[in-house]
C-alpha positions as CSV (number, residue, x, y, z in Angstrom):
1,M,1.8,8.1,31.6
2,G,4.7,7.6,30.3
3,S,6.3,9.7,27.6
4,A,9.9,10.6,25.9
5,A,12.1,12.7,24.9
6,S,11.7,14.3,21.3
7,P,13.7,15.0,18.7
8,T,13.1,18.4,18.2
9,G,13.4,19.3,21.8
10,V,12.8,19.0,25.1
11,L,9.2,18.0,25.7
12,A,7.2,20.1,28.9
13,A,4.2,18.2,30.5
14,Q,1.1,20.0,30.8
15,V,-2.4,19.1,30.8
16,G,-4.7,20.8,28.4
17,E,-8.6,21.5,28.3
18,S,-9.3,17.5,28.5
19,G,-7.1,16.8,31.4
20,I,-4.9,15.1,29.3
21,A,-1.7,15.1,29.9
22,V,0.2,16.4,26.9
23,T,3.9,16.6,26.1
24,S,4.7,19.8,23.6
25,T,7.4,21.8,21.5
26,A,7.0,24.6,20.0
27,S,6.0,22.2,16.7
28,V,5.3,18.8,18.3
29,A,2.4,17.8,20.9
30,R,2.2,14.4,22.5
31,I,0.4,12.3,24.3
32,G,1.4,8.3,25.8
33,G,4.8,6.7,25.1
34,P,6.1,3.4,24.8
35,R,4.7,2.2,27.8
36,S,1.6,4.4,27.7
37,V,-1.9,3.0,26.2
38,L,-4.4,5.2,25.4
39,T,-8.2,4.9,26.4
40,D,-10.2,6.0,23.0
41,D,-11.5,9.1,25.6
42,Q,-8.3,10.1,25.9
43,V,-7.3,10.2,22.2
44,R,-10.3,11.1,21.2
45,G,-10.2,14.3,23.8
46,F,-6.9,14.9,22.3
47,V,-8.0,14.7,18.5
48,I,-10.5,17.4,19.6
49,E,-8.1,19.5,21.9
50,Q,-5.6,20.4,18.9
51,L,-7.9,20.8,16.2
52,G,-9.6,22.7,17.9
53,A,-6.3,25.2,18.1
54,A,-5.8,24.9,14.3
55,D,-6.2,28.0,11.9
56,V,-8.5,26.0,9.8
57,D,-11.8,27.6,10.3
58,G,-12.9,28.6,6.4
59,R,-10.4,26.7,4.9
60,S,-11.0,23.2,2.9
61,V,-9.1,20.0,4.6
62,C,-8.0,17.4,3.2
63,V,-7.0,14.3,5.6
64,L,-4.8,11.7,3.9
65,V,-5.4,7.5,6.0
66,P,-4.0,4.6,5.3
67,D,-5.3,1.8,3.4
68,G,-6.7,-1.5,4.9
69,T,-2.9,-3.1,5.1
70,R,-2.0,-0.8,8.5
71,S,-3.5,-1.6,11.9
72,C,-5.0,1.5,13.1
73,P,-8.1,2.5,15.1
74,L,-9.4,4.9,11.7
75,P,-12.3,4.7,12.9
76,L,-12.1,6.8,16.2
77,L,-9.6,8.8,14.7
78,V,-11.7,9.9,11.9
79,S,-14.7,10.8,14.1
80,A,-12.3,12.7,16.2
81,V,-11.1,14.3,13.2
82,H,-15.5,14.7,11.8
83,D,-16.3,15.9,15.6
84,A,-13.6,18.2,15.9
85,L,-13.7,20.2,11.7
86,H,-17.1,19.8,10.8
87,G,-19.2,22.9,10.3
88,R,-15.7,24.9,10.7
89,V,-14.0,23.7,7.4
90,T,-15.8,24.7,4.0
91,R,-15.3,21.4,2.5
92,L,-13.9,17.7,4.1
93,T,-11.7,15.3,2.5
94,V,-10.8,11.3,3.0
95,L,-8.3,10.5,0.7
96,V,-6.8,7.0,0.9
97,A,-3.4,6.5,0.6
98,L,-3.1,3.0,-1.6
99,G,0.2,4.4,-2.9
100,T,-0.3,1.6,-5.4
101,H,-2.5,-0.9,-3.9
102,R,-5.8,-2.0,-4.9
103,A,-8.6,0.5,-4.4
104,M,-11.0,-0.3,-1.4
105,D,-14.7,-0.8,-2.6
106,E,-17.6,0.8,-0.6
107,E,-17.8,-2.2,1.6
108,A,-14.0,-2.3,3.0
109,L,-14.1,1.5,2.3
110,A,-17.0,2.0,5.8
111,A,-15.4,-1.1,7.3
112,H,-12.2,0.4,7.4
113,L,-13.7,4.6,8.2
114,G,-16.5,2.8,10.7
115,Y,-19.7,3.7,9.1
116,E,-22.7,1.2,6.9
117,P,-22.2,0.7,3.2
118,G,-24.3,3.7,1.4
119,A,-24.5,5.6,4.8
120,L,-21.5,7.6,4.9
121,A,-23.7,11.1,5.0
122,D,-25.3,9.8,7.7
123,R,-22.0,9.2,10.4
124,Y,-20.1,11.4,8.4
125,P,-22.4,14.2,7.3
126,S,-20.8,16.7,4.4
127,M,-17.4,14.4,4.2
128,E,-16.7,12.9,1.5
129,V,-14.3,10.1,0.8
130,R,-12.2,9.0,-2.5
131,N,-9.2,6.6,-3.3
132,H,-6.3,7.8,-4.2
133,A,-6.3,6.7,-8.4
134,W,-3.3,6.4,-8.6
135,W,-4.0,4.3,-12.8
136,D,-6.1,7.6,-13.2
137,P,-3.5,10.5,-15.0
138,S,-6.4,13.3,-14.4
139,E,-6.4,12.8,-10.9
140,L,-2.9,13.8,-10.2
141,V,-0.9,17.2,-11.3
142,D,2.0,18.9,-11.3
143,V,3.9,20.4,-8.6
144,G,7.3,20.4,-9.8
145,T,10.8,18.6,-10.9
146,I,13.1,17.5,-8.8
147,T,16.4,18.1,-10.5
148,A,19.2,14.7,-11.2
149,G,21.9,16.5,-9.5
150,R,19.6,17.1,-6.7
151,I,19.0,13.1,-7.3
152,A,22.0,12.8,-6.8
153,E,22.8,14.3,-3.6
154,L,19.5,13.3,-2.0
155,S,20.4,9.7,-2.8
156,E,24.2,10.3,-1.7
157,G,25.1,9.6,-5.3
158,M,23.0,6.1,-6.0
159,L,20.5,7.5,-8.7
160,R,21.0,10.6,-11.3
161,R,17.9,11.6,-13.4
162,D,15.2,13.8,-13.5
163,A,12.0,13.6,-11.8
164,R,8.5,14.9,-11.8
165,V,7.4,14.8,-9.2
166,R,3.3,14.8,-8.9
167,I,0.2,14.2,-6.9
168,N,-3.6,13.6,-6.4
169,R,-4.7,16.8,-7.3
170,A,-6.9,16.2,-3.7
171,V,-4.4,17.7,-2.4
172,V,-3.7,20.6,-3.8
173,E,-7.3,21.4,-4.4
174,H,-7.9,21.7,-0.4
175,D,-5.9,24.6,1.6
176,V,-4.7,22.1,4.4
177,T,-3.8,18.3,4.9
178,L,-3.7,16.7,7.3
179,I,-2.0,13.2,7.2
180,L,-3.8,10.9,10.0
181,G,-2.0,7.1,10.1
182,P,0.3,4.9,11.9
183,V,4.5,4.4,12.1
184,L,6.1,1.2,11.7
185,P,8.9,0.2,10.7
186,H,9.5,0.4,6.9
187,E,11.5,-1.5,4.6
188,V,12.1,1.1,2.3
189,V,12.3,4.3,4.0
190,G,13.4,3.8,7.7
191,F,10.1,3.9,9.3
192,S,6.9,4.8,7.4
193,G,4.0,7.8,8.1
194,G,4.6,11.5,8.1
195,N,5.4,12.7,4.4
196,K,5.1,9.2,3.1
197,Y,0.9,9.6,3.8
198,L,2.1,11.9,0.4
199,F,4.6,10.1,-1.3
200,P,4.0,7.5,-2.4
201,G,0.6,7.6,-0.5
202,V,-1.2,10.2,-3.2
203,A,2.2,10.2,-5.5
204,D,1.8,8.8,-9.0
205,R,4.1,6.5,-10.1
206,E,7.5,7.8,-11.5
207,L,8.1,8.6,-8.6
208,I,6.8,6.2,-5.7
209,D,9.2,4.0,-8.8
210,L,12.2,5.7,-7.7
211,S,11.5,5.7,-4.0
212,H,11.0,2.5,-4.4
213,W,14.2,1.2,-5.9
214,L,16.2,3.7,-4.1
215,G,15.2,1.9,-0.6
216,A,16.4,-1.6,-2.6
217,L,19.6,-0.1,-3.8
218,I,20.2,0.9,0.2
219,T,18.7,-2.6,0.9
220,S,15.9,-3.3,2.8
221,G,18.3,-5.3,5.7
222,R,20.0,-2.3,5.9
223,I,17.8,0.8,5.8
224,I,14.0,-1.1,7.6
225,G,14.0,0.6,10.9
226,T,16.2,3.4,10.7
227,R,15.6,6.0,12.3
228,G,15.8,10.1,11.3
229,V,16.3,10.8,7.8
230,T,17.4,8.2,5.4
231,P,17.9,9.3,1.8
232,V,14.6,7.7,0.9
233,R,12.8,10.3,3.9
234,A,15.3,13.1,2.5
235,L,13.6,12.6,-1.1
236,I,10.7,12.2,0.1
237,D,11.0,15.6,2.2
238,E,12.1,17.5,-1.0
239,A,9.3,16.0,-3.0
240,T,6.9,17.7,-0.5
241,S,8.1,20.8,-0.5
242,M,7.0,21.6,-3.5
243,V,3.9,21.0,-3.2
244,P,1.1,23.5,-1.9
245,G,-0.7,24.6,0.9
246,E,-0.2,23.9,5.2
247,R,0.2,20.7,5.8
248,L,-0.3,18.4,10.0
249,A,0.0,16.0,11.1
250,F,-1.4,13.4,13.4
251,C,1.0,10.3,14.3
252,V,0.3,7.4,15.9
253,V,1.5,4.5,17.2
254,T,-0.7,1.4,17.6
255,R,-0.2,-1.9,20.7
256,S,1.5,-4.4,18.7
257,G,-1.6,-7.1,17.5
258,T,-4.2,-4.5,18.8
259,D,-6.2,-1.3,17.5
260,S,-5.2,0.1,20.8
261,L,-3.0,3.3,20.9
262,H,0.6,3.6,23.0
263,S,0.8,7.4,21.9
264,V,-0.8,10.3,19.3
265,A,2.0,13.2,18.0
266,F,0.2,15.9,16.6
267,G,1.7,19.2,14.2
268,D,4.2,19.8,11.6
269,P,4.4,15.7,10.0
270,S,8.0,15.9,10.4
271,A,8.0,16.5,13.7
272,A,4.8,14.1,14.7
273,W,6.7,11.6,13.0
274,A,10.2,11.7,14.4
275,A,8.4,11.9,18.1
276,A,6.6,8.2,16.7
277,A,9.2,7.1,15.0
278,D,10.6,7.4,19.1
279,V,8.0,5.5,20.0
280,S,7.6,2.8,17.0
281,A,11.4,2.5,17.7
282,E,10.8,0.6,21.4
283,T,7.6,-0.9,20.7
284,H,7.4,-2.4,17.2
285,I,11.4,-3.6,17.4
286,R,12.0,-7.0,19.0
287,Y,15.5,-8.3,19.7
288,L,16.9,-11.7,19.5
289,D,19.9,-13.0,21.4
290,A,21.1,-15.0,18.7
291,P,19.4,-16.0,15.0
292,V,17.1,-18.5,14.4
293,K,17.3,-21.1,11.5
294,R,13.7,-20.8,10.7
295,V,10.9,-19.0,10.5
296,L,7.2,-19.6,10.1
297,S,5.4,-16.1,9.6
298,L,1.6,-16.2,9.7
299,I,0.4,-14.0,7.6
300,P,-3.1,-12.1,8.1
301,T,-6.0,-11.8,6.8
302,R,-5.8,-7.5,5.8
303,Y,-2.5,-8.6,3.4
304,G,-4.9,-9.9,0.4
305,D,-1.8,-10.7,-2.1
306,L,2.2,-11.4,-1.8
307,W,3.1,-7.6,-2.6
308,T,1.5,-6.7,0.5
309,G,2.0,-9.9,2.3
310,A,5.9,-10.0,1.2
311,K,6.3,-8.1,4.6
312,G,6.1,-11.3,6.9
313,F,9.6,-11.4,5.4
314,Y,11.2,-7.8,5.3
315,K,10.5,-7.8,9.0
316,V,12.2,-10.8,9.8
317,E,14.8,-11.5,7.8
318,P,17.5,-9.4,10.2
319,V,17.2,-12.6,12.1
320,V,17.6,-15.3,10.2
321,A,21.1,-17.4,9.8
322,D,22.9,-17.7,6.8
323,G,21.2,-20.9,4.9
324,G,17.8,-20.5,6.3
325,Q,14.4,-19.9,5.5
326,V,10.9,-17.8,5.7
327,V,7.8,-20.0,5.2
328,L,5.2,-16.9,4.1
329,Y,2.4,-19.3,5.9
330,A,-1.1,-16.8,4.3
331,P,-3.8,-19.4,2.1
332,H,-6.1,-16.8,2.0
333,I,-3.0,-14.9,-0.9
334,H,-3.4,-16.0,-4.1
335,E,-2.3,-13.6,-6.4
336,I,1.7,-12.1,-6.2
337,S,0.1,-8.3,-7.1
338,A,-2.9,-8.0,-9.8
339,A,-1.1,-4.4,-10.5
340,H,1.8,-5.4,-10.4
341,P,2.0,-7.9,-13.2
342,Q,5.4,-7.2,-14.6
343,V,6.7,-9.2,-10.5
344,A,5.8,-12.2,-12.0
345,E,7.1,-11.4,-15.3
346,V,11.0,-11.1,-13.6
347,G,10.7,-13.7,-10.5
348,Y,11.9,-12.6,-7.2
349,H,16.1,-11.8,-7.3
350,C,18.3,-10.4,-5.0
351,R,19.1,-6.6,-6.0
352,D,22.7,-7.7,-7.9
353,Y,20.7,-9.5,-9.6
354,F,19.1,-6.5,-11.2
355,T,22.1,-4.0,-10.5
356,K,24.2,-6.3,-12.6
357,Q,22.2,-6.7,-15.8
358,W,20.8,-3.3,-15.8
359,D,20.0,-2.9,-19.6
360,R,17.1,-6.0,-18.9
361,F,15.8,-4.6,-17.0
362,E,16.1,-0.3,-16.8
363,D,13.0,-0.1,-18.4
364,L,10.7,-1.6,-16.3
365,H,8.6,-0.2,-13.1
366,W,11.7,0.8,-10.4
367,G,8.9,-0.6,-7.9
368,D,8.2,-3.7,-9.1
369,L,11.7,-4.3,-9.4
370,A,12.1,-3.3,-5.7
371,H,9.3,-5.1,-4.6
372,A,11.2,-7.9,-6.2
373,T,14.1,-7.4,-4.3
374,H,12.6,-6.9,-0.8
375,L,11.3,-10.0,-0.8
376,R,14.1,-12.4,-2.2
377,G,16.5,-10.5,0.2
378,A,20.5,-10.4,-0.3
379,G,22.6,-11.8,-2.2
380,T,24.7,-11.7,-4.4
381,Y,24.9,-12.0,-8.5
382,D,27.6,-12.6,-11.1
383,E,27.5,-14.5,-14.8
384,I,30.2,-17.5,-13.7
385,A,28.4,-17.9,-10.4
386,G,25.3,-16.8,-10.9
387,E,22.5,-15.7,-8.5
388,R,23.2,-17.1,-4.1
389,C,20.5,-15.7,-2.3
390,R,21.0,-15.5,1.7
391,L,18.1,-17.4,2.7
392,T,15.4,-19.9,1.3
393,V,11.8,-17.9,1.2
394,T,9.3,-20.0,1.3
395,L,5.5,-19.8,0.0
396,A,3.2,-21.8,2.1
397,T,-0.1,-19.5,0.2
398,G,-2.8,-20.3,-2.4
399,I,-0.1,-19.3,-5.3
400,P,0.1,-22.6,-7.0
401,E,3.4,-24.4,-6.9
402,D,4.2,-23.6,-10.5
403,V,3.9,-19.9,-10.5
404,A,6.0,-20.2,-6.8
405,R,8.8,-21.6,-8.3
406,A,8.5,-19.4,-11.3
407,V,9.3,-16.3,-9.5
408,N,11.9,-17.9,-8.1
409,L,10.7,-18.8,-5.0
410,D,10.3,-22.6,-2.8
411,Y,7.2,-24.3,-1.9
412,L,5.1,-25.3,0.9
413,D,1.6,-26.8,0.6
414,P,0.0,-24.9,3.3
415,D,-1.9,-27.8,4.3
416,R,1.1,-29.3,5.3
417,I,2.3,-26.7,8.5
418,D,1.9,-27.9,11.4
419,L,1.9,-25.7,13.5
420,A,2.6,-27.6,16.6
421,A,5.8,-29.0,15.3
422,W,7.5,-25.6,14.3
423,E,6.3,-24.3,18.2
424,A,8.1,-27.1,19.8
425,D,11.3,-26.6,17.2
426,P,14.4,-25.1,19.4
427,D,16.0,-24.0,15.9
428,A,12.6,-22.0,14.9
429,M,10.6,-19.2,15.2
430,V,6.2,-19.0,14.4
431,V,5.3,-15.3,14.4
432,P,1.8,-14.8,14.6
433,D,0.5,-12.0,13.0
434,A,3.9,-11.2,11.0
435,G,4.4,-8.1,9.2
436,E,4.8,-4.4,11.5
437,D,7.0,-5.9,14.1
438,L,10.8,-6.0,13.1
439,Y,13.2,-8.4,14.7
440,R,16.7,-7.8,15.2
441,L,19.3,-9.1,16.3
442,R,20.8,-7.4,19.2
């Protein structure tokens, strides 16, 4: 079974009670590695073994999980966690870390977590499941403030303003927070996972907007797939330090295009995340020798709107030649984002379009502006030449042509997409299941 060195120190191999080879340091244990594919029994045994040794007896535990936009064998993981904790803890709550994504209904939650709709108690006795209600102030509690001066330090001078730190009250009202989710290259923070499940996962919109705009100022092209503590990760970690209670994490790395796992790391969220990011960097970043002129990103149905489906652009932007085109093929997507109407109001533009006209945009939601810059990609703006973007972004979706063009994107009828012709074009690249693997030039 493969393993890799952890940034937290030299990993020592040993065999746990379940017979699984485990690598560990003082702060993180890990099973698997970039060349491993774990069996369900190995994953379940590791989760149960690690939690069996955790100090959770007689305490309450809040489990943070991803929503349906992340590939992850969540029923396997949640069932293992439930088996390990049921009867030991006083309360067990699963909280879906939506960020500002749409809430999951009962049918979606049941499929996501592995129970029959309406029969949660039959599959997971004494376990509660909740969406993070980011839109409801009564669900949030204030845990502190990051001062403007500290924001300036963390952002390397890019931002300076006070930020209140508010988080879902379920986290504060439980003794232990257990983070459970995948680590992938990410356009805002570098690599997702770890403390990101707290901020922005179950945070209020103020800090979500701030963190995403900081990522936009750095630009997706520069930060995506960057290991280590980026300025956005530093901001997230600062906010996390204000949250009471103990924190643990299972950070997993999925095998591309599947629900199988390469590895699972457990321990302190920062250490577990760093160990998983090392594996993800080897398994979720694909390298090309030369840029391509056109990309057709086939957007999977787990992305239900353009807000989430835009990942099909973020992950390929670095390999497209100047003047090239990215086509997002997603006939199932019919809206930009019901939760973020300001995107449709301002349209998609490069970063400088907003920063050089900041008096027009500073009072809008910065998270919406961030999304708008991430999907439009690199470009320039000045009052004389106007906006010049490096790439053409084309929607071949269920979004009408007039709407696409009104938000400064190109349009192509999805019925006119000839997949065979794209695949035969030497200047083009077709990306199936787009949105998780990152493409870079060597």
